[in-house]
matplotlib code that plots the C-alpha trace (Angstrom):
import matplotlib.pyplot as plt

x = [-31.7, -29.2, -25.7, -22.3, -19.2, -16.0, -12.5, -8.9, -5.6, -2.4, 1.1, 2.9, 0.3, -1.6, -1.4, -3.5, -5.7, -7.0, -9.3, -11.0, -10.8, -12.7, -15.2, -16.0, -16.4, -18.8, -20.8, -21.5, -22.3, -24.7, -26.5, -27.0, -28.5, -30.8, -28.9, -28.9, -25.3, -25.6, -22.0, -18.3, -15.6, -12.0, -8.6, -5.5, -2.1, -3.3, -2.9, -5.8, -4.1, -5.9, -9.0, -7.7, -5.7, -8.1, -10.0, -12.2, -13.5, -13.9, -16.1, -18.1, -18.9, -20.1, -22.3, -23.7, -24.6, -26.4, -28.4, -27.2, -27.4, -28.7, -26.1, -22.2, -20.9, -17.1, -15.1, -14.4, -14.6, -10.8, -11.1, -12.9, -10.4, -8.0, -8.1, -10.8, -11.3, -11.9, -14.2, -16.3, -16.6, -17.5, -20.2, -21.7, -21.7, -23.3, -25.9, -26.8, -27.6, -29.6, -27.2, -26.1, -22.8, -22.5, -19.5, -19.0, -16.8, -18.8, -22.4, -24.4, -22.3, -23.5, -22.1, -20.9, -19.1, -17.5, -16.2, -14.9, -13.5, -12.3, -10.1, -9.0, -8.1, -6.2, -4.2, -3.5, -2.3, 0.2, 1.4, 2.0, 3.9, 6.0, 6.7, 7.8, 10.2, 11.7, 12.2, 13.9, 16.3, 17.2, 18.0, 20.0, 22.1, 22.9, 24.4, 21.7, 19.8, 16.2, 15.1, 15.5, 18.5, 21.0, 22.9, 26.1, 24.9, 22.9, 20.9, 22.6, 20.5, 21.2, 19.0, 19.3, 19.5, 15.6, 15.7, 14.1, 15.6, 17.8, 16.7, 18.7, 21.9, 23.9, 26.9, 28.7, 27.9, 31.5, 30.2, 27.7, 30.4, 33.0, 30.4, 30.0, 33.8, 33.9, 31.4, 33.4, 36.5, 35.1, 33.2, 36.3, 38.3, 35.8, 33.3, 29.7, 26.8, 25.3, 28.4, 28.8, 25.3, 25.5, 28.6, 26.9, 23.8, 25.6, 27.6, 24.3, 25.1, 21.5, 20.8, 19.8, 16.2, 17.1, 16.5, 18.4, 20.6, 19.7, 21.9, 19.7, 20.5, 24.3, 23.7, 20.6, 19.9, 22.7, 20.6, 18.7, 21.6, 20.1, 22.2, 25.2, 27.8, 25.9, 25.3, 27.5, 26.9, 29.5, 32.0, 31.0, 28.4, 24.9, 22.7, 19.1, 16.5, 17.5, 13.7, 10.2, 7.2, 3.7, 0.6, -1.7, -5.3, -6.7, -4.5, -3.1, 0.5, 3.5, 5.6, 9.1, 9.9, 13.3, 13.9, 16.2, 19.8, 19.1, 16.9, 19.7, 21.4, 24.9, 26.3, 29.7, 29.7, 33.1, 32.5, 30.0, 32.6, 33.0, 34.7, 38.0, 37.9, 40.4, 38.2, 35.1, 36.7, 37.8, 34.2, 32.8, 35.3, 34.5, 30.8, 31.1, 33.2, 30.8, 27.9, 29.8, 30.5, 26.8, 25.6, 28.1, 26.9, 23.0, 22.0, 18.3, 15.9, 16.5, 13.1, 13.4, 11.1, 8.4, 7.5, 4.5, 5.3, 6.9, 5.8, 3.7, 6.3, 7.2, 10.0, 8.7, 11.1, 11.1, 8.1, 10.1, 9.3, 11.3, 13.0, 14.8, 18.5, 21.6, 22.3, 19.9, 17.3, 16.3, 13.9, 15.7, 14.7, 15.4, 15.7, 18.6, 20.1, 19.8, 20.5, 22.3, 22.4, 21.5, 18.1, 17.1, 18.5, 17.0, 19.7, 17.9, 16.5, 14.3, 14.7, 12.1, 11.2, 10.6, 8.4, 6.4, 5.9, 4.6, 2.3, 0.9, 0.4, -1.6, -3.7, -4.6, -5.2, -7.4, -9.0, -9.3, -10.9, -13.8, -16.3, -15.3, -15.0, -18.5, -19.8, -18.1, -19.5, -23.0, -22.7, -21.3, -24.4, -26.9, -25.1, -25.3, -28.9, -29.8, -28.0, -29.9, -33.2, -32.4, -31.3, -34.6, -36.7, -34.8, -35.2, -38.8, -39.4, -37.5, -39.5, -42.9, -41.5, -40.5, -44.0, -45.7, -43.4, -44.2, -48.0, -47.9, -45.9, -48.5, -51.2, -49.4, -49.3, -53.1, -53.8, -51.5, -53.6, -56.8, -55.3, -55.7, -51.9, -49.7, -46.2, -44.5, -46.4, -45.8, -42.1, -41.9, -43.9, -41.6, -38.7, -40.2, -40.8, -37.2, -35.8, -37.9, -36.3, -32.8, -31.0]
y = [18.4, 15.9, 17.0, 15.6, 17.8, 16.8, 18.3, 17.4, 19.1, 17.8, 17.9, 20.2, 23.0, 23.2, 22.2, 20.3, 23.3, 23.4, 20.7, 22.6, 25.7, 24.0, 22.5, 25.9, 27.6, 24.8, 24.8, 28.4, 28.1, 25.2, 27.4, 30.0, 27.5, 26.0, 22.7, 20.1, 18.8, 15.2, 13.8, 14.9, 13.2, 14.3, 13.1, 14.7, 14.9, 13.1, 14.1, 14.9, 13.2, 9.9, 8.7, 5.2, 5.9, 8.1, 6.5, 9.3, 9.4, 5.7, 6.1, 8.8, 6.8, 3.9, 6.2, 7.5, 3.7, 3.4, 6.7, 8.2, 11.9, 13.7, 16.2, 16.4, 19.8, 20.9, 24.1, 23.5, 20.7, 20.0, 18.9, 15.9, 15.2, 16.9, 13.9, 14.4, 10.8, 10.4, 13.4, 11.9, 8.5, 10.2, 12.2, 9.4, 7.1, 9.9, 10.7, 6.9, 7.0, 10.2, 12.4, 15.7, 17.7, 21.3, 23.4, 26.9, 27.9, 26.4, 25.9, 22.8, 20.6, 19.0, 17.8, 21.3, 22.0, 18.6, 19.0, 22.5, 22.3, 18.7, 20.0, 23.0, 21.0, 18.5, 21.0, 22.7, 19.5, 19.2, 22.8, 22.1, 19.0, 21.1, 23.9, 21.6, 19.7, 23.0, 24.1, 20.7, 21.1, 24.6, 23.0, 20.3, 22.7, 24.7, 21.7, 21.2, 17.8, 17.5, 14.6, 12.9, 12.7, 10.0, 7.6, 9.2, 12.7, 15.1, 18.1, 21.4, 24.2, 27.8, 30.7, 33.2, 37.0, 37.1, 34.6, 31.8, 28.4, 27.3, 23.8, 20.8, 21.6, 18.6, 17.9, 14.6, 12.4, 11.2, 8.0, 6.8, 7.9, 5.5, 2.7, 3.7, 3.6, 0.1, -1.3, 0.0, -1.4, -4.9, -5.1, -4.2, -6.8, -9.5, -9.6, -10.4, -8.0, -10.7, -11.2, -7.5, -6.9, -10.0, -8.5, -5.0, -6.6, -8.7, -5.8, -3.8, -1.0, 0.5, 0.7, 3.6, 3.5, 2.6, -1.0, -3.9, -4.0, -6.1, -7.2, -5.3, -2.1, -2.3, -4.0, -2.1, -1.3, -0.1, 1.5, 3.7, 4.5, 2.7, 0.9, 2.1, 0.8, 2.6, 5.9, 8.6, 11.1, 9.2, 10.1, 13.8, 13.8, 14.8, 13.2, 14.3, 13.1, 9.5, 8.3, 9.9, 8.7, 8.1, 7.2, 4.3, 5.7, 2.5, 1.7, 5.2, 3.9, 5.4, 3.6, 4.5, 5.0, 5.7, 9.0, 9.7, 10.7, 14.1, 14.9, 13.6, 16.6, 15.9, 18.4, 18.2, 18.5, 17.8, 18.8, 15.7, 13.1, 10.2, 7.6, 8.3, 8.0, 5.0, 3.0, 4.0, 2.9, -0.6, -1.1, -0.4, -2.9, -5.8, -5.1, -5.3, -8.6, -10.1, -9.1, -10.6, -13.9, -14.0, -13.6, -16.5, -18.9, -18.3, -19.6, -19.4, -16.7, -14.1, -14.7, -17.7, -20.5, -20.6, -23.8, -25.3, -23.7, -20.4, -17.5, -19.8, -20.8, -18.8, -19.2, -20.6, -18.5, -15.0, -15.0, -14.2, -15.7, -18.8, -19.2, -21.9, -21.7, -23.7, -26.6, -28.9, -26.4, -26.1, -24.0, -21.6, -18.2, -15.4, -12.9, -14.9, -15.2, -11.5, -10.0, -12.6, -14.7, -11.4, -11.3, -14.8, -17.8, -20.4, -21.9, -25.0, -25.7, -28.5, -30.1, -28.7, -32.1, -33.4, -30.4, -30.5, -34.3, -33.6, -30.8, -33.0, -36.0, -33.6, -32.3, -35.9, -36.9, -34.0, -32.9, -36.2, -38.2, -40.6, -38.3, -35.2, -36.8, -38.2, -34.7, -33.3, -36.2, -35.5, -31.7, -32.5, -34.9, -32.3, -29.8, -32.1, -32.8, -29.0, -28.6, -31.5, -30.0, -26.6, -28.1, -30.3, -27.3, -25.4, -28.1, -28.4, -24.7, -24.9, -27.9, -26.0, -23.1, -25.3, -27.0, -23.6, -22.6, -25.8, -25.5, -22.0, -23.1, -25.9, -23.2, -21.2, -24.2, -24.6, -20.9, -21.3, -24.3, -22.5, -19.5, -17.0, -16.1, -15.0, -16.5, -13.2, -13.1, -16.9, -16.1, -13.2, -15.3, -18.2, -15.9, -14.6, -18.2, -19.2, -16.4, -17.8, -21.2, -19.8, -19.6]
z = [9.2, 11.0, 10.1, 10.5, 10.7, 9.0, 9.5, 8.4, 8.6, 7.1, 8.8, 6.3, 6.1, 9.3, 13.0, 15.6, 16.5, 12.9, 13.9, 16.6, 14.5, 11.6, 13.9, 15.6, 12.3, 10.8, 14.2, 14.0, 10.3, 11.1, 13.7, 11.2, 8.9, 11.4, 11.1, 14.0, 14.6, 15.5, 15.1, 14.1, 12.2, 11.8, 10.4, 11.9, 10.3, 7.2, 3.6, 1.4, -1.6, -0.8, 1.0, 1.7, 4.8, 6.6, 9.6, 10.1, 6.6, 6.6, 9.8, 8.2, 5.3, 7.4, 9.4, 6.3, 5.1, 8.3, 7.6, 10.9, 9.3, 6.3, 5.5, 5.5, 6.5, 6.2, 5.8, 2.1, -0.5, -0.4, 3.2, 2.1, -0.6, -2.9, -5.2, -8.0, -8.3, -4.6, -4.4, -7.1, -5.2, -1.9, -3.6, -5.5, -2.3, -0.2, -2.8, -3.1, 0.5, 0.3, 2.0, 0.7, 0.9, 1.9, 2.4, 4.0, 0.9, -2.0, -0.5, -1.7, -3.6, -7.0, -10.1, -11.2, -8.0, -8.1, -11.5, -11.0, -7.5, -7.9, -10.7, -9.0, -5.9, -8.0, -9.8, -6.4, -5.0, -8.1, -7.6, -3.8, -4.9, -7.3, -5.1, -2.4, -4.5, -5.8, -2.2, -1.4, -4.4, -3.3, 0.2, -1.3, -3.6, -0.6, 1.2, 3.8, 4.3, 3.3, 5.4, 8.7, 10.8, 9.3, 11.7, 12.4, 12.5, 14.9, 14.1, 14.4, 15.3, 14.0, 13.3, 10.5, 10.9, 11.1, 14.0, 12.0, 12.4, 9.6, 8.8, 7.4, 9.2, 10.6, 12.5, 12.9, 16.0, 16.9, 18.7, 16.0, 13.3, 14.9, 14.5, 10.9, 10.3, 12.2, 9.9, 6.7, 8.0, 8.8, 5.5, 3.6, 5.5, 4.5, 7.2, 6.2, 7.1, 9.2, 11.1, 11.6, 13.0, 15.3, 16.9, 17.3, 18.7, 21.2, 22.2, 22.8, 20.4, 19.3, 15.7, 13.6, 14.9, 18.5, 18.3, 17.0, 13.8, 10.8, 8.1, 5.6, 7.4, 6.2, 2.8, 1.9, -1.8, -4.0, -6.7, -4.1, -2.1, 0.8, 3.6, 5.4, 2.9, 0.1, 1.8, 0.0, 2.7, 4.6, 2.0, 2.1, -0.9, -0.4, -2.9, -3.5, -6.1, -6.6, -6.1, -5.9, -4.1, -5.6, -3.5, -4.4, -4.4, -3.3, -0.4, 0.7, 0.8, -0.9, -3.5, -4.3, -8.1, -9.5, -11.0, -14.2, -13.5, -14.8, -11.6, -9.2, -7.4, -5.8, -3.5, -1.9, 1.8, 3.0, 6.6, 6.8, 5.5, 8.2, 5.9, 4.3, 0.5, 0.4, 2.7, 0.8, -2.4, -0.7, 0.2, -3.0, -4.6, -2.5, -2.8, -6.6, -6.3, -4.0, -6.4, -9.3, -7.5, -6.4, -10.1, -11.1, -8.4, -9.3, -12.5, -11.6, -11.3, -8.7, -7.0, -4.8, -5.4, -2.8, -0.8, 0.9, 4.2, 2.9, 5.2, 7.4, 10.2, 13.1, 15.8, 19.2, 21.2, 19.7, 17.3, 14.3, 10.9, 9.9, 6.5, 4.5, 4.7, 3.9, 1.4, 3.5, 3.2, 6.8, 8.4, 10.8, 12.7, 10.3, 13.3, 14.7, 11.3, 10.3, 13.8, 15.6, 18.9, 20.9, 19.0, 19.4, 21.3, 19.1, 17.0, 16.1, 12.7, 11.1, 7.7, 5.2, 4.0, 7.7, 8.6, 5.5, 6.1, 9.7, 8.5, 5.6, 8.1, 10.5, 7.7, 6.6, 10.2, 11.2, 7.8, 6.0, 8.9, 7.9, 9.6, 7.9, 4.5, 5.0, 5.8, 2.6, 0.4, 1.7, 1.0, -2.4, -3.2, -2.0, -4.2, -7.1, -6.5, -6.3, -9.7, -11.2, -10.0, -11.7, -15.0, -14.9, -14.3, -17.1, -19.5, -18.7, -19.5, -22.6, -23.8, -23.3, -25.1, -28.1, -28.1, -28.3, -31.2, -33.0, -32.5, -33.9, -36.9, -37.6, -37.5, -40.0, -42.3, -42.0, -42.8, -45.9, -46.9, -46.4, -48.5, -45.6, -45.8, -48.6, -49.1, -47.9, -44.6, -43.9, -44.4, -42.0, -39.3, -39.7, -39.4, -35.9, -34.8, -35.7, -33.5, -30.6, -30.9, -31.0, -27.6]

ax = plt.figure().add_subplot(projection="3d")
ax.plot(x, y, z, "-o")
ax.set_aspect("equal")
plt.show()
């Protein structure tokens, strides 16, 4: 039996050698079962919560569609997926192609195993999430960071009495901390995020991810605590649990969801303070003032109206997207606007009405030429003729059926006249004929 091996490991539970270990175990099992291993598939460092973002599994399903093997062998059912819905979908698709699933732990997989083990794996996934979150909450309450290293800080490495590394410790990076203080001072003094990042980029100061600064890096999202001016860690307060992440089963992508205020954990970490409290309060006051002014100026919906060329123009210099800007609604390079002149030298813009007129003229010239119109008209004529023929054939068929029903009704009348049928029998048969004539 042609057999395909599948292996997977996730970043939080296993390491890269797990793939080799799973293949070795499955290979030995296949030899015991007299199975012929013809191909292997694997997904490294990918969660089993969703099948959408796993290229190895997608490749396996494509090969199954081509009937490249007869059996899928893996260490356990949860290697295919921990999601019960995904396990059912994989099982049904493979069964449609005539391919079976066998695991070392559960044996041959059928509806019963899918139902029982799928439920157990789904519950185990929930339990892993619950324990992980409980552990993160404990770390946050102890004044240690649960995520990556925030701009302005560096990882502090220490070990406990047992020699194990203590995770979540941070110390202030003075060079980056001074940049944070500068951002707060300039914002409090009235500078806009765009003006601040333009100057930082012009001076060659790397952003939090090593690249250029964006205005959104500073302004962020106040509700989520994102952005330099909203990060309370800079005032010495560690905030955990503002939001949670859920994974879309169809795409495999995570989406942020706000949590209730009861789930938020706030811990004082005075040693991590970078921004003095008076400066923090000045920035909060200016942000609220700007927010109120923006709301007063904006009497329309928060979602900007889309135009004919929205999202379709790119800068000819840097390749960045072009957006409408200013009272004249000119299209300009958004990377220059958000990151400053250091990101793009193209300071030119074009009026929205002008570029739209040019695009429409090109469409008219290239797509509405007499030759193309003639081809479109000819295709429309042929399509209309096909529809007319189909309607004529359908009408002819219905007319023949109606003629047959009328003929049979006339025969019933003749039989009644000859006394061969009773009134009740005639009524029943006419009822049948009436149903035949109804659409």
